[in-house]
Structures are given as C-alpha cells and as structure tokens.
Steps between C-alpha positions, in 0.01 A plus 500: 500500500794402723880478515605142569801384699683469170430871440260427215183701464184311410141610462231306691600166654876455468457121499306501174729414211286442189397770253135435587577544869680825432212630292258411777725666754508824300121493466456430866748774592315759298160394643628504857618857459192630322342668800800607708577862569868456423716301258766327710599467864870421548579327827774288653254242629632180652823676593677388184691757294473283190129453533372852441146436384276726295162398634171689531385261773801527727431637846749744658486497874781751549635612162818705484353686209340467164641530151284564200578482131239623256436685178366852528373695206686816598816348649552176308639205695531591868671321790412634846566395855366593839786324677669660797839350412773703333469324166220585264573294187772240442598339171731205553674220312710204611390567856642853512333840482586677175267801499352653814256786548482610862215682674668837426491431130877447474600242239793270563666290229749258649426627851209431738549834679491780244631826644374728225234523235707261284779300667697262275762269655726257318854366508573515126327704230218649702288659229483465124270733308434429135318705243363377170389846389549603138461867593764707316413836656729537800268732691187287477382279785515189282878536484538478881597178679474658845315818590566679830255780558504771767147632537609794713464845349793680665774587252853371570374197695655158453427141412717214383684190612741489795724219618551421870671226698215474754125547474419863568869584532679800351552500125833368375433601140206600289356566156266788564279737306461863600163631383599849386158598372189288539302733277744457210614142578863616532743285696862424580684169549734481800742215565593525867734318738592527865860565599691657785337833419147359506239413241517720190438507124812402306367513144207714385317522168288814515181580311700662217715192448811649662710247691665598825769298677578640842240773456122494530462803269690427175548815292600326175446176314768342723598679820764336721564668836753411767607696808801298618859472378441195286443398140149612401479272196715211385509292182722193510613269221633175646686423176822700448510389136209725403439873540207643694326834459194718545370671190269780395364492146356784295502295181670175406811697396499779760596323819683578822667236718642500849672172566801283563743341255565127502822335620664533157410864444212463254123507505425871515814655348711318244845411636427687821665457840411172669234537772484878447193710564348646182276795417415476133260692273441444131463867406746644753448622854478815707611537861322779680523636853302765683135599507528690170556168319758653266738262326840480665669221306403351165632181339374472144448182301852522352664521842578873496477669840364847551526695824262793500382416149255246354683500164866408551707546185813323623582207720479750787327833462483741795257790470427778746266794453692709756823692435716190475474124460746374760631151563676448833744223593537498877713300739374514857766289676832639620791420272875550537811532285423532131184292492259565217194711582314403182562389144345508157627221277458447127543138402490270205363177643707476820798702372512858638612724211452839668423636846434805713580460869491717810787402734552620857785750546596550864151545649150357475374821337783534247546302181694503171325422176671240280432440131617173349504341157624179347685436176437190292597184689625718787372585846298790634753771589464847656559766235399812691448601860331809639629553850310634799696828476408545133827386349464294186738215425523385140640150505639326803875485426779649289507411132796342332668691221383227268137507620230507236199542733405669824538858379287807583355633175403866452331664200712648217446745215692577177623856562466769761159473686274804456166385647383618841414207732211536744674577826468287812585686819830387642592287196684555172469346154790327329580402136809400303592671171622206292616728216724725709559239772383728779283442805242772557320593823188722498448717806314794352728478196712230332856482627765274347701293744859463388 
C-alpha cells in the first residue's frame, strides 16, 4: 500500500492497473503481512512527503517515530504515535491541517497549535452544532445539543463559556453556571461582562427561577437593582404614533398599566393628553405609603377620589379618623399687595360661577376671605367679605334706590317673637315682625327696635 505522487493510495504495486492485477496485489499484500508482529509501518522513505508508504518490508535506519492504527477489542479503532514531535495526529485536506491532536492530548480545529483541550479557530462561523433529537422532555440528556459538566463536588463552583480577545487572557464576557448544590443538581445561570469596575455578573437566573439584573441574589421573580443616579429600567417605543406600557394582569379584565400615551393622546386613555404618562387600572387603584401599607389615596373605577377612604362617595371624599378631616391650601412664596393666597373655584365648563378666595391684607400672615357668585350671563362678583379684623361686608358698593338685588336678608315672623333662641356668647339673634313692622333683637329677652 502506498501514496503516489498524485496523492492516490493503492494497494500492492501502484503500476498495476487491471482488476486482476489489483486482486493479485490485495492477495499478495495480505500474504506478505501474515507473519508480521505489527500491521503497518509509516515512514517518509525516499525523502518525499507525497510518497508516504505503508510497507511491512521497509527498513528504518533512523526513524523519527512510529504511528500505528489498529482495532482493539476494548478500545475500538486506535491511532497511536511514539513520535517525539509536538504533533500526535493530523487530519488534513487540500494540503492544510484541519484537525490536530498534539502530544498533550489537546485538539485543534482550524489551528495546528491547540492551546487547550479543545481549541477551535475560524474567521467566520466557527462552530455549528446541530441536534436531530426528538426528545420532548427538557431535562433529559437527549434534549441537549451541548453538555458542559463540572465533575468537581464543591458546591458553588463554576463552569461555562467565557469569551476573551487573547488565548488565556482575562474574560471579556461569559455565560457561566454556578453549581449551587451538586447533590441536588441545583444551578444558576450568570451572564457576565467586564467593564471599568471589573468582571461581574450582570444578569442572573437563580435556582428558583428568579431573575436578577444588577444583583446576584434576586429576591423576586424580577429584581432590578441599581446603585447610581441613573435610570434603572427603560422601555422605549421608537414610534410616537403608538402608546407603550407595562402591564400586570390578574385576569383578562383586571389589568393595571403603567405607560405612555401616543402623540395624539390615545392608546391607554381615550382622548388623553398627548405624550402623557399614564397609570391605569381596570378596577381602580390604591396609593399607599409607609410600612403599614394602609391606603392613602383611592381612585375607583368611576373616577371618584378618596383620601383616607377606600370608598369615595363623591368626586372627592376626604376622610380622617382623628378629630378633624382637614384640607390645607398653602402658599410658601412671599407675596405682596393684595395677591391671592389660595382659591376654591366652582365652574361650569370653564366659566367660574362661584368662588371662595383668601386675599392678602397688609401682611403675609393676614388675609380677607372673599365669597363670590355669578348671575346668569354675568361675571363672578364678590358678594361678601370677611375682613381680618372680623368685620363683615355684605356687598361691595352702595345700592341704588331702584336696586332689585344685592340686599342683606334676615329672617322674619308674623307677630311678636316668643321663642327663646340658643344663645351664642357675644352675639345676639335678630328677626323682623312682618305683622307689626318691628325689628326684634334677642339678648336674654326680645326687644323691639323702633
């Protein structure tokens, strides 16, 4: 058997061309090797690389080494070498080494100098792994395309795949498995990268299925942790024509959304403000603060707002279990002249029909209280003012003798009053006797004012 200069392998005499010659060559080859103590000797006789001859009669005066290929009952097909060179086995095509096994047992694919147990080098797609398994059970070995096994027994040790820019260099990024418990086959997946702060896990899936971003110990199904003054999570919609949101779903009709309106004001809230942020819940929402987790503000499904109550009965319901339910309107900036401290307006659409206003009177801590109303097709006008000194003004100007509105009305009775009003310290009661046309004042007893 020999390799010819044309890199063809023939058995017996390579000059024999006929079928009969080939048959004879095979017979002769088998007979010549019947009594040898080995199968093949591989030598580079005659100094020609293309004329490597498999020949049981070749003499080796100073062989570099021997290579043997044979079948062994226990090992199967075996290729061995006693060569002193660095290369143990080479598989080549088109004149180039494709697979190399060196004397250390390292395997190189695409490289003649493997630096690790398996060293694959390529300029395009380096490795493609295909599986034709029909295994439908995710945890069974037949469903694996690649299996990486750490045979160590120490819990919390690692194995995985790391990416470097030089052989043996520091890891740039990695997909790694942390073996939490070898006894129970528990593990974690860590996606790690190297940055200015070093090499660290950036995303973790722990053995319970919790996902951590920025934390290696996620405490919930999704745990995002960030220590700097920056956005911890961001969701971006590149199209301003559509809304974007995050949602939690209890059922298909009990949903909560946190999102962003589109550029026309729709998407999450009908006819909403364009590009506005939205917090929407199908069944209403509760806003709570403090460790006691008590409800502070409630917005029910009809839009009613409750402060201190989960069951608002009006558009705004304020409830307080203490002595009083107070609402404070506060102005913190300095104001001068007769600037308004605060106002409460009652409007129909955009038309203010009544108002209560606190207006500065001479000092920042002094104010008059104005009450205004509006007649049909008129404007909101002050009807009464309570001054800082306690004086009460009814109306804002003198009335004409022909006036039909703007009067101060007091109660009247038909005849002399006889009832005893409940006294208020420092004040008197007043009534007009419309029968006798007298004004009565009660200050312990009724007295007619002439």
